[in-house]
N, CA, C and O atoms as a Tripos MOL2 file, in Angstrom:
@<TRIPOS>MOLECULE
protein
  284   283    71     0     0
PROTEIN
NO_CHARGES

@<TRIPOS>ATOM
      1 N          -9.9890  -25.1190  -52.8870 N.3       1 MET1
      2 CA         -9.1810  -26.2060  -52.3610 C.3       1 MET1
      3 C          -8.0820  -25.6710  -51.4390 C.2       1 MET1
      4 O          -7.7730  -26.2980  -50.4250 O.2       1 MET1
      5 N          -7.5080  -24.5590  -51.7640 N.am      2 SER2
      6 CA         -6.4320  -23.9810  -50.9640 C.3       2 SER2
      7 C          -6.9430  -23.5350  -49.5910 C.2       2 SER2
      8 O          -6.2450  -23.6810  -48.5880 O.2       2 SER2
      9 N          -8.1710  -22.9880  -49.5510 N.am      3 SER3
     10 CA         -8.7090  -22.5520  -48.2630 C.3       3 SER3
     11 C          -8.9840  -23.7580  -47.3530 C.2       3 SER3
     12 O          -8.8120  -23.6790  -46.1370 O.2       3 SER3
     13 N          -9.4070  -24.8560  -47.9480 N.am      4 ARG4
     14 CA         -9.6380  -26.0690  -47.1640 C.3       4 ARG4
     15 C          -8.3180  -26.5930  -46.5910 C.2       4 ARG4
     16 O          -8.2650  -27.0290  -45.4410 O.2       4 ARG4
     17 N          -7.2620  -26.5490  -47.3950 N.am      5 PHE5
     18 CA         -5.9470  -26.9730  -46.9370 C.3       5 PHE5
     19 C          -5.4490  -26.0780  -45.7960 C.2       5 PHE5
     20 O          -4.8840  -26.5770  -44.8230 O.2       5 PHE5
     21 N          -5.6510  -24.7900  -45.9050 N.am      6 CYS6
     22 CA         -5.2550  -23.8520  -44.8470 C.3       6 CYS6
     23 C          -6.0380  -24.1420  -43.5620 C.2       6 CYS6
     24 O          -5.4790  -24.1050  -42.4660 O.2       6 CYS6
     25 N          -7.3240  -24.4290  -43.7060 N.am      7 PHE7
     26 CA         -8.1510  -24.7320  -42.5430 C.3       7 PHE7
     27 C          -7.6540  -26.0060  -41.8490 C.2       7 PHE7
     28 O          -7.5540  -26.0410  -40.6230 O.2       7 PHE7
     29 N          -7.3490  -27.0340  -42.6120 N.am      8 VAL8
     30 CA         -6.8360  -28.2880  -42.0520 C.3       8 VAL8
     31 C          -5.4920  -28.0400  -41.3800 C.2       8 VAL8
     32 O          -5.2200  -28.5810  -40.3090 O.2       8 VAL8
     33 N          -4.6580  -27.2280  -42.0040 N.am      9 LEU9
     34 CA         -3.3560  -26.9150  -41.4350 C.3       9 LEU9
     35 C          -3.4980  -26.1570  -40.1080 C.2       9 LEU9
     36 O          -2.7590  -26.4280  -39.1620 O.2       9 LEU9
     37 N          -4.4340  -25.2180  -40.0340 N.am     10 VAL10
     38 CA         -4.6640  -24.4650  -38.8080 C.3      10 VAL10
     39 C          -5.2030  -25.3850  -37.7150 C.2      10 VAL10
     40 O          -4.7640  -25.2970  -36.5680 O.2      10 VAL10
     41 N          -6.1300  -26.2520  -38.0450 N.am     11 VAL11
     42 CA         -6.6780  -27.1990  -37.0720 C.3      11 VAL11
     43 C          -5.5740  -28.1320  -36.5760 C.2      11 VAL11
     44 O          -5.4780  -28.4050  -35.3800 O.2      11 VAL11
     45 N          -4.7460  -28.6190  -37.4920 N.am     12 PHE12
     46 CA         -3.6440  -29.4820  -37.1090 C.3      12 PHE12
     47 C          -2.6700  -28.7470  -36.1860 C.2      12 PHE12
     48 O          -2.1970  -29.3180  -35.2040 O.2      12 PHE12
     49 N          -2.3700  -27.4910  -36.4940 N.am     13 PHE13
     50 CA         -1.4650  -26.6890  -35.6770 C.3      13 PHE13
     51 C          -2.0200  -26.5130  -34.2600 C.2      13 PHE13
     52 O          -1.2840  -26.6880  -33.2890 O.2      13 PHE13
     53 N          -3.2870  -26.1750  -34.1320 N.am     14 PHE14
     54 CA         -3.8850  -26.0040  -32.8120 C.3      14 PHE14
     55 C          -3.9250  -27.3230  -32.0370 C.2      14 PHE14
     56 O          -3.6790  -27.3410  -30.8310 O.2      14 PHE14
     57 N          -4.2300  -28.4100  -32.7150 N.am     15 ALA15
     58 CA         -4.2530  -29.7100  -32.0540 C.3      15 ALA15
     59 C          -2.8520  -30.0760  -31.5550 C.2      15 ALA15
     60 O          -2.6880  -30.5510  -30.4310 O.2      15 ALA15
     61 N          -1.8630  -29.8530  -32.3900 N.am     16 ALA16
     62 CA         -0.4890  -30.1470  -31.9850 C.3      16 ALA16
     63 C          -0.0640  -29.2620  -30.8130 C.2      16 ALA16
     64 O           0.6180  -29.7260  -29.8990 O.2      16 ALA16
     65 N          -0.4610  -28.0000  -30.8380 N.am     17 THR17
     66 CA         -0.1340  -27.0800  -29.7510 C.3      17 THR17
     67 C          -0.7650  -27.5430  -28.4430 C.2      17 THR17
     68 O          -0.1100  -27.5070  -27.4010 O.2      17 THR17
     69 N          -2.0130  -27.9730  -28.4760 N.am     18 LEU18
     70 CA         -2.6790  -28.4570  -27.2730 C.3      18 LEU18
     71 C          -2.0360  -29.7380  -26.7470 C.2      18 LEU18
     72 O          -1.8980  -29.9100  -25.5360 O.2      18 LEU18
     73 N          -1.6470  -30.6240  -27.6350 N.am     19 ILE19
     74 CA         -1.0020  -31.8730  -27.2150 C.3      19 ILE19
     75 C           0.3360  -31.5740  -26.5470 C.2      19 ILE19
     76 O           0.6600  -32.1620  -25.5150 O.2      19 ILE19
     77 N           1.1080  -30.6660  -27.1260 N.am     20 VAL20
     78 CA          2.3950  -30.2930  -26.5330 C.3      20 VAL20
     79 C           2.1820  -29.6170  -25.1780 C.2      20 VAL20
     80 O           2.9490  -29.8550  -24.2460 O.2      20 VAL20
     81 N           1.1560  -28.7820  -25.0580 N.am     21 ALA21
     82 CA          0.8850  -28.1060  -23.7870 C.3      21 ALA21
     83 C           0.5320  -29.1220  -22.7020 C.2      21 ALA21
     84 O           0.9870  -28.9970  -21.5650 O.2      21 ALA21
     85 N          -0.2650  -30.1130  -23.0400 N.am     22 VAL22
     86 CA         -0.6310  -31.1500  -22.0670 C.3      22 VAL22
     87 C           0.6010  -31.9520  -21.6730 C.2      22 VAL22
     88 O           0.7770  -32.2760  -20.4990 O.2      22 VAL22
     89 N           1.4540  -32.2750  -22.6340 N.am     23 TYR23
     90 CA          2.6790  -33.0190  -22.3250 C.3      23 TYR23
     91 C           3.5910  -32.2060  -21.4000 C.2      23 TYR23
     92 O           4.1230  -32.7430  -20.4280 O.2      23 TYR23
     93 N           3.7710  -30.9290  -21.6930 N.am     24 LEU24
     94 CA          4.6320  -30.0920  -20.8620 C.3      24 LEU24
     95 C           4.0710  -29.9300  -19.4540 C.2      24 LEU24
     96 O           4.8280  -29.8700  -18.4850 O.2      24 LEU24
     97 N           2.7640  -29.8600  -19.3410 N.am     25 ARG25
     98 CA          2.1570  -29.7440  -18.0180 C.3      25 ARG25
     99 C           2.4160  -31.0050  -17.1950 C.2      25 ARG25
    100 O           2.7280  -30.9240  -16.0070 O.2      25 ARG25
    101 N           2.2880  -32.1500  -17.8200 N.am     26 GLY26
    102 CA          2.5790  -33.4050  -17.1310 C.3      26 GLY26
    103 C           4.0460  -33.5110  -16.7500 C.2      26 GLY26
    104 O           4.3720  -33.9780  -15.6590 O.2      26 GLY26
    105 N           4.9280  -33.0840  -17.6340 N.am     27 ALA27
    106 CA          6.3560  -33.1200  -17.3360 C.3      27 ALA27
    107 C           6.6790  -32.1860  -16.1800 C.2      27 ALA27
    108 O           7.5260  -32.4990  -15.3440 O.2      27 ALA27
    109 N           6.0100  -31.0440  -16.1310 N.am     28 ASP28
    110 CA          6.2120  -30.0910  -15.0450 C.3      28 ASP28
    111 C           5.7740  -30.6940  -13.7140 C.2      28 ASP28
    112 O           6.4560  -30.5340  -12.7010 O.2      28 ASP28
    113 N           4.6380  -31.3860  -13.7180 N.am     29 LYS29
    114 CA          4.1700  -32.0280  -12.4800 C.3      29 LYS29
    115 C           5.1340  -33.1080  -12.0180 C.2      29 LYS29
    116 O           5.3890  -33.2410  -10.8210 O.2      29 LYS29
    117 N           5.6740  -33.8830  -12.9590 N.am     30 ARG30
    118 CA          6.6260  -34.9280  -12.5950 C.3      30 ARG30
    119 C           7.9100  -34.3220  -12.0250 C.2      30 ARG30
    120 O           8.4530  -34.8340  -11.0460 O.2      30 ARG30
    121 N           8.3910  -33.2520  -12.6210 N.am     31 ALA31
    122 CA          9.6060  -32.5990  -12.1190 C.3      31 ALA31
    123 C           9.3590  -32.0150  -10.7360 C.2      31 ALA31
    124 O          10.2080  -32.1360   -9.8530 O.2      31 ALA31
    125 N           8.2030  -31.3800  -10.5370 N.am     32 PHE32
    126 CA          7.8780  -30.8160   -9.2300 C.3      32 PHE32
    127 C           7.8050  -31.9160   -8.1800 C.2      32 PHE32
    128 O           8.2810  -31.7320   -7.0600 O.2      32 PHE32
    129 N           7.2210  -33.0440   -8.5210 N.am     33 TYR33
    130 CA          7.1160  -34.1800   -7.5950 C.3      33 TYR33
    131 C           8.5040  -34.6850   -7.2170 C.2      33 TYR33
    132 O           8.7760  -34.9350   -6.0430 O.2      33 TYR33
    133 N           9.3850  -34.8360   -8.2100 N.am     34 GLN34
    134 CA         10.7400  -35.3140   -7.9430 C.3      34 GLN34
    135 C          11.4890  -34.3420   -7.0270 C.2      34 GLN34
    136 O          12.1560  -34.7690   -6.0840 O.2      34 GLN34
    137 N          11.3820  -33.0460   -7.2960 N.am     35 ILE35
    138 CA         12.0580  -32.0480   -6.4710 C.3      35 ILE35
    139 C          11.5170  -32.0930   -5.0540 C.2      35 ILE35
    140 O          12.2860  -32.0320   -4.0950 O.2      35 ILE35
    141 N          10.2050  -32.1980   -4.9130 N.am     36 ARG36
    142 CA          9.5900  -32.2250   -3.5830 C.3      36 ARG36
    143 C          10.0340  -33.4650   -2.8010 C.2      36 ARG36
    144 O          10.3270  -33.3750   -1.6090 O.2      36 ARG36
    145 N          10.0830  -34.6040   -3.4610 N.am     37 MET37
    146 CA         10.5150  -35.8280   -2.7850 C.3      37 MET37
    147 C          11.9810  -35.7260   -2.3560 C.2      37 MET37
    148 O          12.3440  -36.2160   -1.2860 O.2      37 MET37
    149 N          12.8140  -35.1040   -3.1670 N.am     38 CYS38
    150 CA         14.2200  -34.9230   -2.7960 C.3      38 CYS38
    151 C          14.3500  -33.9930   -1.5990 C.2      38 CYS38
    152 O          15.1830  -34.2310   -0.7250 O.2      38 CYS38
    153 N          13.5430  -32.9390   -1.5440 N.am     39 LYS39
    154 CA         13.5960  -32.0280   -0.4020 C.3      39 LYS39
    155 C          13.1280  -32.7220    0.8740 C.2      39 LYS39
    156 O          13.6990  -32.5000    1.9420 O.2      39 LYS39
    157 N          12.1110  -33.5480    0.7760 N.am     40 ILE40
    158 CA         11.6300  -34.2970    1.9390 C.3      40 ILE40
    159 C          12.7150  -35.2560    2.4260 C.2      40 ILE40
    160 O          12.9690  -35.3550    3.6270 O.2      40 ILE40
    161 N          13.3500  -35.9590    1.4960 N.am     41 GLU41
    162 CA         14.4230  -36.8820    1.8610 C.3      41 GLU41
    163 C          15.6010  -36.1290    2.4840 C.2      41 GLU41
    164 O          16.2070  -36.6090    3.4430 O.2      41 GLU41
    165 N          15.9230  -34.9650    1.9480 N.am     42 GLN42
    166 CA         17.0110  -34.1540    2.4920 C.3      42 GLN42
    167 C          16.6920  -33.7250    3.9270 C.2      42 GLN42
    168 O          17.5710  -33.7580    4.7880 O.2      42 GLN42
    169 N          15.4660  -33.3300    4.1880 N.am     43 GLY43
    170 CA         15.0640  -32.9480    5.5380 C.3      43 GLY43
    171 C          15.1500  -34.1150    6.5040 C.2      43 GLY43
    172 O          15.5890  -33.9550    7.6430 O.2      43 GLY43
    173 N          14.7320  -35.2850    6.0530 N.am     44 ARG44
    174 CA         14.8070  -36.4840    6.8970 C.3      44 ARG44
    175 C          16.2550  -36.8280    7.2190 C.2      44 ARG44
    176 O          16.5790  -37.1490    8.3620 O.2      44 ARG44
    177 N          17.1220  -36.7610    6.2220 N.am     45 LEU45
    178 CA         18.5310  -37.0620    6.4490 C.3      45 LEU45
    179 C          19.1870  -36.0220    7.3550 C.2      45 LEU45
    180 O          20.0570  -36.3530    8.1600 O.2      45 LEU45
    181 N          18.7690  -34.7770    7.2210 N.am     46 GLN46
    182 CA         19.3130  -33.7200    8.0750 C.3      46 GLN46
    183 C          18.9170  -33.9450    9.5340 C.2      46 GLN46
    184 O          19.7370  -33.7620   10.4340 O.2      46 GLN46
    185 N          17.6800  -34.3340    9.7710 N.am     47 GLN47
    186 CA         17.2480  -34.6330   11.1350 C.3      47 GLN47
    187 C          18.0130  -35.8230   11.7100 C.2      47 GLN47
    188 O          18.3940  -35.8180   12.8800 O.2      47 GLN47
    189 N          18.2310  -36.8340   10.8820 N.am     48 GLU48
    190 CA         18.9920  -38.0040   11.3250 C.3      48 GLU48
    191 C          20.4330  -37.6090   11.6710 C.2      48 GLU48
    192 O          20.9960  -38.0860   12.6560 O.2      48 GLU48
    193 N          21.0150  -36.7390   10.8560 N.am     49 LEU49
    194 CA         22.3690  -36.2730   11.1310 C.3      49 LEU49
    195 C          22.4300  -35.4880   12.4310 C.2      49 LEU49
    196 O          23.3680  -35.6560   13.2110 O.2      49 LEU49
    197 N          21.4370  -34.6280   12.6770 N.am     50 TRP50
    198 CA         21.4060  -33.8670   13.9230 C.3      50 TRP50
    199 C          21.3120  -34.7980   15.1340 C.2      50 TRP50
    200 O          21.9770  -34.5730   16.1450 O.2      50 TRP50
    201 N          20.4940  -35.8340   15.0320 N.am     51 GLN51
    202 CA         20.3670  -36.7910   16.1360 C.3      51 GLN51
    203 C          21.6960  -37.4960   16.4090 C.2      51 GLN51
    204 O          22.0840  -37.6810   17.5620 O.2      51 GLN51
    205 N          22.3870  -37.8860   15.3390 N.am     52 LYS52
    206 CA         23.6740  -38.5500   15.5110 C.3      52 LYS52
    207 C          24.7130  -37.5810   16.0780 C.2      52 LYS52
    208 O          25.5550  -37.9740   16.8850 O.2      52 LYS52
    209 N          24.6530  -36.3270   15.6600 N.am     53 GLN53
    210 CA         25.5860  -35.3380   16.1810 C.3      53 GLN53
    211 C          25.3570  -35.1170   17.6790 C.2      53 GLN53
    212 O          26.3130  -35.0050   18.4460 O.2      53 GLN53
    213 N          24.0950  -35.0540   18.0870 N.am     54 LEU54
    214 CA         23.7950  -34.9070   19.5160 C.3      54 LEU54
    215 C          24.2780  -36.1100   20.3070 C.2      54 LEU54
    216 O          24.7740  -35.9610   21.4240 O.2      54 LEU54
    217 N          24.1400  -37.2870   19.7440 N.am     55 ARG55
    218 CA         24.5970  -38.5020   20.4280 C.3      55 ARG55
    219 C          26.1090  -38.4920   20.5860 C.2      55 ARG55
    220 O          26.6290  -38.8310   21.6500 O.2      55 ARG55
    221 N          26.8210  -38.1010   19.5210 N.am     56 VAL56
    222 CA         28.2790  -38.0300   19.5970 C.3      56 VAL56
    223 C          28.7080  -36.9930   20.6210 C.2      56 VAL56
    224 O          29.6220  -37.2290   21.4110 O.2      56 VAL56
    225 N          28.0410  -35.8390   20.6050 N.am     57 GLU57
    226 CA         28.3940  -34.7950   21.5680 C.3      57 GLU57
    227 C          28.1390  -35.2570   23.0050 C.2      57 GLU57
    228 O          28.8930  -34.9030   23.9110 O.2      57 GLU57
    229 N          27.0960  -36.0330   23.2150 N.am     58 SER58
    230 CA         26.8400  -36.5300   24.5620 C.3      58 SER58
    231 C          27.8730  -37.5740   24.9690 C.2      58 SER58
    232 O          28.1850  -37.7040   26.1530 O.2      58 SER58
    233 N          28.4080  -38.3210   24.0010 N.am     59 LEU59
    234 CA         29.4200  -39.3310   24.3190 C.3      59 LEU59
    235 C          30.7800  -38.7050   24.6260 C.2      59 LEU59
    236 O          31.5480  -39.2470   25.4210 O.2      59 LEU59
    237 N          31.0800  -37.5640   23.9980 N.am     60 ILE60
    238 CA         32.3870  -36.9450   24.2260 C.3      60 ILE60
    239 C          32.3190  -35.8010   25.2270 C.2      60 ILE60
    240 O          33.2930  -35.0700   25.4110 O.2      60 ILE60
    241 N          31.1880  -35.6500   25.8610 N.am     61 ASN61
    242 CA         31.0230  -34.6250   26.8860 C.3      61 ASN61
    243 C          31.9620  -34.9550   28.0590 C.2      61 ASN61
    244 O          31.9700  -36.0930   28.5260 O.2      61 ASN61
    245 N          32.7570  -33.9780   28.5460 N.am     62 PRO62
    246 CA         33.6900  -34.2640   29.6420 C.3      62 PRO62
    247 C          33.0080  -34.8150   30.8910 C.2      62 PRO62
    248 O          33.5830  -35.6720   31.5620 O.2      62 PRO62
    249 N          31.8340  -34.3660   31.2180 N.am     63 ALA63
    250 CA         31.1360  -34.8840   32.3940 C.3      63 ALA63
    251 C          30.7860  -36.3530   32.2210 C.2      63 ALA63
    252 O          30.8750  -37.1260   33.1750 O.2      63 ALA63
    253 N          30.3970  -36.7390   31.0400 N.am     64 THR64
    254 CA         30.0580  -38.1380   30.7680 C.3      64 THR64
    255 C          31.2980  -39.0140   30.8440 C.2      64 THR64
    256 O          31.2630  -40.1120   31.3990 O.2      64 THR64
    257 N          32.3930  -38.5170   30.2810 N.am     65 ILE65
    258 CA         33.6310  -39.2930   30.2800 C.3      65 ILE65
    259 C          34.1330  -39.4820   31.7080 C.2      65 ILE65
    260 O          34.5160  -40.5890   32.0880 O.2      65 ILE65
    261 N          34.1350  -38.4070   32.5020 N.am     66 SER66
    262 CA         34.6240  -38.5230   33.8820 C.3      66 SER66
    263 C          33.7060  -39.4290   34.7110 C.2      66 SER66
    264 O          34.1780  -40.1350   35.6030 O.2      66 SER66
    265 N          32.4230  -39.4140   34.4300 N.am     67 ARG67
    266 CA         31.4890  -40.2920   35.1400 C.3      67 ARG67
    267 C          31.7580  -41.7550   34.7940 C.2      67 ARG67
    268 O          31.6790  -42.6220   35.6630 O.2      67 ARG67
    269 N          32.0760  -42.0330   33.5220 N.am     68 LYS68
    270 CA         32.3580  -43.4110   33.1060 C.3      68 LYS68
    271 C          33.6980  -43.8870   33.6560 C.2      68 LYS68
    272 O          33.8440  -45.0550   34.0160 O.2      68 LYS68
    273 N          34.6660  -42.9930   33.7180 N.am     69 LEU69
    274 CA         35.9830  -43.3810   34.2280 C.3      69 LEU69
    275 C          35.9740  -43.5060   35.7450 C.2      69 LEU69
    276 O          36.6370  -44.3730   36.3130 O.2      69 LEU69
    277 N          35.2140  -42.6280   36.3910 N.am     70 GLY70
    278 CA         35.2180  -42.6280   37.8480 C.3      70 GLY70
    279 C          34.2790  -43.6340   38.4590 C.2      70 GLY70
    280 O          34.4560  -44.0430   39.6070 O.2      70 GLY70
    281 N          33.3050  -44.0270   37.7170 N.am     71 GLY71
    282 CA         32.2730  -44.7050   38.3380 C.3      71 GLY71
    283 C          31.9910  -46.0910   38.3430 C.2      71 GLY71
    284 O          31.0140  -46.5190   38.9590 O.2      71 GLY71
@<TRIPOS>BOND
     1     1     2 1
     2     2     3 1
     3     3     4 2
     4     3     5 am
     5     5     6 1
     6     6     7 1
     7     7     8 2
     8     7     9 am
     9     9    10 1
    10    10    11 1
    11    11    12 2
    12    11    13 am
    13    13    14 1
    14    14    15 1
    15    15    16 2
    16    15    17 am
    17    17    18 1
    18    18    19 1
    19    19    20 2
    20    19    21 am
    21    21    22 1
    22    22    23 1
    23    23    24 2
    24    23    25 am
    25    25    26 1
    26    26    27 1
    27    27    28 2
    28    27    29 am
    29    29    30 1
    30    30    31 1
    31    31    32 2
    32    31    33 am
    33    33    34 1
    34    34    35 1
    35    35    36 2
    36    35    37 am
    37    37    38 1
    38    38    39 1
    39    39    40 2
    40    39    41 am
    41    41    42 1
    42    42    43 1
    43    43    44 2
    44    43    45 am
    45    45    46 1
    46    46    47 1
    47    47    48 2
    48    47    49 am
    49    49    50 1
    50    50    51 1
    51    51    52 2
    52    51    53 am
    53    53    54 1
    54    54    55 1
    55    55    56 2
    56    55    57 am
    57    57    58 1
    58    58    59 1
    59    59    60 2
    60    59    61 am
    61    61    62 1
    62    62    63 1
    63    63    64 2
    64    63    65 am
    65    65    66 1
    66    66    67 1
    67    67    68 2
    68    67    69 am
    69    69    70 1
    70    70    71 1
    71    71    72 2
    72    71    73 am
    73    73    74 1
    74    74    75 1
    75    75    76 2
    76    75    77 am
    77    77    78 1
    78    78    79 1
    79    79    80 2
    80    79    81 am
    81    81    82 1
    82    82    83 1
    83    83    84 2
    84    83    85 am
    85    85    86 1
    86    86    87 1
    87    87    88 2
    88    87    89 am
    89    89    90 1
    90    90    91 1
    91    91    92 2
    92    91    93 am
    93    93    94 1
    94    94    95 1
    95    95    96 2
    96    95    97 am
    97    97    98 1
    98    98    99 1
    99    99   100 2
   100    99   101 am
   101   101   102 1
   102   102   103 1
   103   103   104 2
   104   103   105 am
   105   105   106 1
   106   106   107 1
   107   107   108 2
   108   107   109 am
   109   109   110 1
   110   110   111 1
   111   111   112 2
   112   111   113 am
   113   113   114 1
   114   114   115 1
   115   115   116 2
   116   115   117 am
   117   117   118 1
   118   118   119 1
   119   119   120 2
   120   119   121 am
   121   121   122 1
   122   122   123 1
   123   123   124 2
   124   123   125 am
   125   125   126 1
   126   126   127 1
   127   127   128 2
   128   127   129 am
   129   129   130 1
   130   130   131 1
   131   131   132 2
   132   131   133 am
   133   133   134 1
   134   134   135 1
   135   135   136 2
   136   135   137 am
   137   137   138 1
   138   138   139 1
   139   139   140 2
   140   139   141 am
   141   141   142 1
   142   142   143 1
   143   143   144 2
   144   143   145 am
   145   145   146 1
   146   146   147 1
   147   147   148 2
   148   147   149 am
   149   149   150 1
   150   150   151 1
   151   151   152 2
   152   151   153 am
   153   153   154 1
   154   154   155 1
   155   155   156 2
   156   155   157 am
   157   157   158 1
   158   158   159 1
   159   159   160 2
   160   159   161 am
   161   161   162 1
   162   162   163 1
   163   163   164 2
   164   163   165 am
   165   165   166 1
   166   166   167 1
   167   167   168 2
   168   167   169 am
   169   169   170 1
   170   170   171 1
   171   171   172 2
   172   171   173 am
   173   173   174 1
   174   174   175 1
   175   175   176 2
   176   175   177 am
   177   177   178 1
   178   178   179 1
   179   179   180 2
   180   179   181 am
   181   181   182 1
   182   182   183 1
   183   183   184 2
   184   183   185 am
   185   185   186 1
   186   186   187 1
   187   187   188 2
   188   187   189 am
   189   189   190 1
   190   190   191 1
   191   191   192 2
   192   191   193 am
   193   193   194 1
   194   194   195 1
   195   195   196 2
   196   195   197 am
   197   197   198 1
   198   198   199 1
   199   199   200 2
   200   199   201 am
   201   201   202 1
   202   202   203 1
   203   203   204 2
   204   203   205 am
   205   205   206 1
   206   206   207 1
   207   207   208 2
   208   207   209 am
   209   209   210 1
   210   210   211 1
   211   211   212 2
   212   211   213 am
   213   213   214 1
   214   214   215 1
   215   215   216 2
   216   215   217 am
   217   217   218 1
   218   218   219 1
   219   219   220 2
   220   219   221 am
   221   221   222 1
   222   222   223 1
   223   223   224 2
   224   223   225 am
   225   225   226 1
   226   226   227 1
   227   227   228 2
   228   227   229 am
   229   229   230 1
   230   230   231 1
   231   231   232 2
   232   231   233 am
   233   233   234 1
   234   234   235 1
   235   235   236 2
   236   235   237 am
   237   237   238 1
   238   238   239 1
   239   239   240 2
   240   239   241 am
   241   241   242 1
   242   242   243 1
   243   243   244 2
   244   243   245 am
   245   245   246 1
   246   246   247 1
   247   247   248 2
   248   247   249 am
   249   249   250 1
   250   250   251 1
   251   251   252 2
   252   251   253 am
   253   253   254 1
   254   254   255 1
   255   255   256 2
   256   255   257 am
   257   257   258 1
   258   258   259 1
   259   259   260 2
   260   259   261 am
   261   261   262 1
   262   262   263 1
   263   263   264 2
   264   263   265 am
   265   265   266 1
   266   266   267 1
   267   267   268 2
   268   267   269 am
   269   269   270 1
   270   270   271 1
   271   271   272 2
   272   271   273 am
   273   273   274 1
   274   274   275 1
   275   275   276 2
   276   275   277 am
   277   277   278 1
   278   278   279 1
   279   279   280 2
   280   279   281 am
   281   281   282 1
   282   282   283 1
   283   283   284 2
@<TRIPOS>SUBSTRUCTURE
     1 MET1         2 RESIDUE 1 A MET
     2 SER2         6 RESIDUE 1 A SER
     3 SER3        10 RESIDUE 1 A SER
     4 ARG4        14 RESIDUE 1 A ARG
     5 PHE5        18 RESIDUE 1 A PHE
     6 CYS6        22 RESIDUE 1 A CYS
     7 PHE7        26 RESIDUE 1 A PHE
     8 VAL8        30 RESIDUE 1 A VAL
     9 LEU9        34 RESIDUE 1 A LEU
    10 VAL10       38 RESIDUE 1 A VAL
    11 VAL11       42 RESIDUE 1 A VAL
    12 PHE12       46 RESIDUE 1 A PHE
    13 PHE13       50 RESIDUE 1 A PHE
    14 PHE14       54 RESIDUE 1 A PHE
    15 ALA15       58 RESIDUE 1 A ALA
    16 ALA16       62 RESIDUE 1 A ALA
    17 THR17       66 RESIDUE 1 A THR
    18 LEU18       70 RESIDUE 1 A LEU
    19 ILE19       74 RESIDUE 1 A ILE
    20 VAL20       78 RESIDUE 1 A VAL
    21 ALA21       82 RESIDUE 1 A ALA
    22 VAL22       86 RESIDUE 1 A VAL
    23 TYR23       90 RESIDUE 1 A TYR
    24 LEU24       94 RESIDUE 1 A LEU
    25 ARG25       98 RESIDUE 1 A ARG
    26 GLY26      102 RESIDUE 1 A GLY
    27 ALA27      106 RESIDUE 1 A ALA
    28 ASP28      110 RESIDUE 1 A ASP
    29 LYS29      114 RESIDUE 1 A LYS
    30 ARG30      118 RESIDUE 1 A ARG
    31 ALA31      122 RESIDUE 1 A ALA
    32 PHE32      126 RESIDUE 1 A PHE
    33 TYR33      130 RESIDUE 1 A TYR
    34 GLN34      134 RESIDUE 1 A GLN
    35 ILE35      138 RESIDUE 1 A ILE
    36 ARG36      142 RESIDUE 1 A ARG
    37 MET37      146 RESIDUE 1 A MET
    38 CYS38      150 RESIDUE 1 A CYS
    39 LYS39      154 RESIDUE 1 A LYS
    40 ILE40      158 RESIDUE 1 A ILE
    41 GLU41      162 RESIDUE 1 A GLU
    42 GLN42      166 RESIDUE 1 A GLN
    43 GLY43      170 RESIDUE 1 A GLY
    44 ARG44      174 RESIDUE 1 A ARG
    45 LEU45      178 RESIDUE 1 A LEU
    46 GLN46      182 RESIDUE 1 A GLN
    47 GLN47      186 RESIDUE 1 A GLN
    48 GLU48      190 RESIDUE 1 A GLU
    49 LEU49      194 RESIDUE 1 A LEU
    50 TRP50      198 RESIDUE 1 A TRP
    51 GLN51      202 RESIDUE 1 A GLN
    52 LYS52      206 RESIDUE 1 A LYS
    53 GLN53      210 RESIDUE 1 A GLN
    54 LEU54      214 RESIDUE 1 A LEU
    55 ARG55      218 RESIDUE 1 A ARG
    56 VAL56      222 RESIDUE 1 A VAL
    57 GLU57      226 RESIDUE 1 A GLU
    58 SER58      230 RESIDUE 1 A SER
    59 LEU59      234 RESIDUE 1 A LEU
    60 ILE60      238 RESIDUE 1 A ILE
    61 ASN61      242 RESIDUE 1 A ASN
    62 PRO62      246 RESIDUE 1 A PRO
    63 ALA63      250 RESIDUE 1 A ALA
    64 THR64      254 RESIDUE 1 A THR
    65 ILE65      258 RESIDUE 1 A ILE
    66 SER66      262 RESIDUE 1 A SER
    67 ARG67      266 RESIDUE 1 A ARG
    68 LYS68      270 RESIDUE 1 A LYS
    69 LEU69      274 RESIDUE 1 A LEU
    70 GLY70      278 RESIDUE 1 A GLY
    71 GLY71      282 RESIDUE 1 A GLY
């Protein structure tokens, strides 16, 4: 009877280990997806900021200002 109990305990342990491994793998994929989406969003926002910075620089360019005042 004791050997049967040990066998059931070992089977239960391996099953629990496999279930935890599958859960951790899924959690890892979800975390990787979230990080990747944040990096993509950060890149998009950085490009938008660069475009706005170029626009501001073109508006405060001395040649542009003198052309608007003179012209």
